[in-house]
C-alpha angles and dihedrals in degrees: 000000000000130000110255102175142359124195136178118225120173109316095338136082114215119202122199134188124236090274093054097255117141110252101177145328131224132186114255099212132247105268122093089240093050124098143063112359099175147310142215131194089276108029144038124205119208125179118215117173110314096341135079113212121204119205130190128226091281095050095256118145108245104165144009129196134176112263117242 
């Protein structure tokens, strides 16, 4: 199942598959600069604080990196 869309609403990031079904949600963080930074068909990047978190198509954390 591939990621078709990712949107930020309020304090939550919603990730949908290519058919529009919700796959998973993640909190976006509290800072104005926090939130969805981008997505591909296989990953979603969300910044929280000083870290960018990368999630796979099942919502599992696969990578973290310091935010620039």
